C-alpha positions as a Markdown table, in Angstrom:
| # | Residue | x | y | z |
|---|---|---|---|---|
| 1 | Met | 206.2 | 104.5 | 55.7 |
| 2 | Ser | 208.2 | 104.4 | 52.7 |
| 3 | Tyr | 205.7 | 105.2 | 50.6 |
| 4 | Ser | 203.5 | 107.6 | 53.4 |
| 5 | Pro | 199.8 | 106.6 | 53.3 |
| 6 | Gln | 200.2 | 109.4 | 56.2 |
| 7 | Val | 201.5 | 111.8 | 54.3 |
| 8 | Met | 198.7 | 111.5 | 51.8 |
| 9 | Cys | 195.8 | 111.6 | 54.2 |
| 10 | Leu | 198.0 | 115.0 | 56.1 |
| 11 | Asn | 197.4 | 116.0 | 52.2 |
| 12 | His | 193.9 | 115.5 | 52.2 |
| 13 | Gly | 193.1 | 117.4 | 55.7 |
| 14 | Gly | 193.3 | 114.2 | 57.4 |
| 15 | Asn | 195.5 | 111.7 | 59.5 |
| 16 | Leu | 195.7 | 107.6 | 59.1 |
| 17 | Ala | 192.3 | 106.5 | 60.8 |
| 18 | Ser | 192.2 | 106.0 | 64.6 |
| 19 | Val | 189.9 | 103.6 | 66.3 |
| 20 | His | 188.9 | 104.8 | 69.2 |
| 21 | Asn | 186.7 | 101.9 | 70.4 |
| 22 | Asn | 184.4 | 99.3 | 69.2 |
| 23 | Lys | 182.0 | 101.3 | 67.1 |
| 24 | Glu | 184.5 | 103.1 | 64.8 |
| 25 | His | 186.0 | 99.4 | 64.8 |
| 26 | Ala | 182.8 | 97.8 | 62.8 |
| 27 | Phe | 182.4 | 101.0 | 60.9 |
| 28 | Ile | 185.6 | 101.2 | 59.4 |
| 29 | Lys | 185.6 | 97.5 | 59.2 |
| 30 | Asn | 182.5 | 97.7 | 57.1 |
| 31 | Leu | 183.8 | 100.8 | 54.8 |
| 32 | Val | 186.5 | 98.0 | 54.0 |
| 33 | Ser | 184.8 | 95.0 | 51.8 |
| 34 | Ser | 188.2 | 93.6 | 51.2 |
| 35 | Ser | 189.7 | 91.0 | 53.6 |
| 36 | Lys | 192.9 | 91.7 | 52.3 |
| 37 | Pro | 194.8 | 93.5 | 55.0 |
| 38 | Phe | 195.1 | 97.6 | 55.5 |
| 39 | Trp | 196.9 | 100.2 | 57.6 |
| 40 | Ile | 195.0 | 102.2 | 60.5 |
| 41 | Gly | 197.0 | 105.3 | 62.3 |
| 42 | Gly | 199.1 | 103.4 | 64.8 |
| 43 | Tyr | 202.2 | 103.3 | 65.3 |
| 44 | Asp | 205.2 | 103.1 | 68.7 |
| 45 | Ala | 208.2 | 104.4 | 66.1 |
| 46 | Val | 209.1 | 106.6 | 68.9 |
| 47 | Ser | 209.1 | 104.8 | 71.9 |
| 48 | Glu | 208.7 | 100.5 | 71.7 |
| 49 | Gly | 206.0 | 99.2 | 72.9 |
| 50 | Ala | 203.8 | 102.7 | 74.1 |
| 51 | Trp | 201.3 | 102.9 | 70.9 |
| 52 | Phe | 200.2 | 106.3 | 70.0 |
| 53 | Trp | 197.4 | 107.8 | 66.8 |
| 54 | Ser | 198.7 | 109.5 | 63.6 |
| 55 | Asp | 196.6 | 112.3 | 64.8 |
| 56 | Gly | 199.1 | 112.4 | 68.0 |
| 57 | Ser | 196.0 | 110.8 | 70.5 |
| 58 | Lys | 196.9 | 108.4 | 72.8 |
| 59 | Met | 196.2 | 104.5 | 72.3 |
| 60 | Asn | 193.3 | 104.0 | 75.0 |
| 61 | Phe | 191.8 | 100.7 | 72.6 |
| 62 | Arg | 193.1 | 97.6 | 71.5 |
| 63 | Leu | 191.9 | 95.2 | 69.2 |
| 64 | Trp | 195.5 | 93.3 | 68.8 |
| 65 | Asn | 195.7 | 89.5 | 67.3 |
| 66 | Ala | 196.8 | 87.0 | 69.5 |
| 67 | Gly | 200.4 | 87.2 | 70.2 |
| 68 | Glu | 200.4 | 90.5 | 68.9 |
| 69 | Pro | 202.0 | 93.4 | 69.4 |
| 70 | Asn | 205.3 | 90.9 | 68.9 |
| 71 | Asn | 207.6 | 93.8 | 67.3 |
| 72 | Asn | 209.0 | 91.1 | 65.1 |
| 73 | Val | 211.8 | 92.7 | 62.6 |
| 74 | Glu | 210.9 | 96.4 | 64.0 |
| 75 | Glu | 207.6 | 96.3 | 63.3 |
| 76 | His | 206.1 | 99.7 | 64.5 |
| 77 | Cys | 203.1 | 100.4 | 62.6 |
| 78 | Ile | 199.1 | 98.8 | 62.3 |
| 79 | Glu | 198.0 | 97.1 | 59.6 |
| 80 | Thr | 194.0 | 95.3 | 60.4 |
| 81 | Asn | 191.5 | 93.4 | 59.0 |
| 82 | Ser | 193.7 | 90.1 | 59.5 |
| 83 | Gly | 191.8 | 87.7 | 57.4 |
| 84 | Gly | 188.6 | 89.9 | 57.4 |
| 85 | Val | 188.1 | 89.7 | 61.1 |
| 86 | Gly | 189.7 | 93.0 | 61.7 |
| 87 | Tyr | 192.4 | 92.4 | 64.8 |
| 88 | Trp | 195.4 | 94.4 | 64.6 |
| 89 | Asn | 199.0 | 93.3 | 64.1 |
| 90 | Asp | 201.9 | 95.1 | 64.6 |
| 91 | Gln | 204.3 | 95.4 | 60.9 |
| 92 | Gln | 206.6 | 96.9 | 58.6 |
| 93 | Cys | 205.8 | 100.9 | 58.7 |
| 94 | Thr | 207.5 | 100.0 | 54.7 |
| 95 | Asp | 205.0 | 97.6 | 53.5 |
| 96 | Gln | 202.9 | 98.5 | 51.0 |
| 97 | Leu | 198.6 | 97.9 | 51.6 |
| 98 | Ser | 195.8 | 99.7 | 51.2 |
| 99 | Phe | 195.2 | 102.4 | 54.1 |
| 100 | Val | 191.8 | 103.9 | 55.3 |
| 101 | Cys | 192.5 | 108.3 | 56.4 |
| 102 | Ala | 189.5 | 110.1 | 59.0 |
| 103 | Ile | 188.9 | 113.6 | 57.9 |
| 104 | Ala | 187.0 | 115.7 | 59.6 |
| 105 | Asp | 183.4 | 117.0 | 58.0 |
| 106 | Pro | 183.8 | 120.7 | 58.0 |
| 107 | Asn | 180.4 | 120.8 | 58.8 |
| 108 | Cys | 180.6 | 119.7 | 61.9 |
């Protein structure tokens, strides 16, 4: 991502949000009250089709929109909240969108 939401998240002690289950998906979807798309931390830039999260964990849960991921024009990052539904779309990492960081609570 050219304007690097991941770097911004790292600078605040976190990563772009990872989604490992329906509960996390619902939490993030409810956190963002807009129907506009935003970045979460999934990427396949290292190897096409091998999706990982920006925290380094392997993607073991998926909520793709129908026909996605399609890698149309080098799409290696994940935007979500398509039309407010929250399903995922692979997208060019250079698009400037809002994003959600996951930052661990130091008290946990």
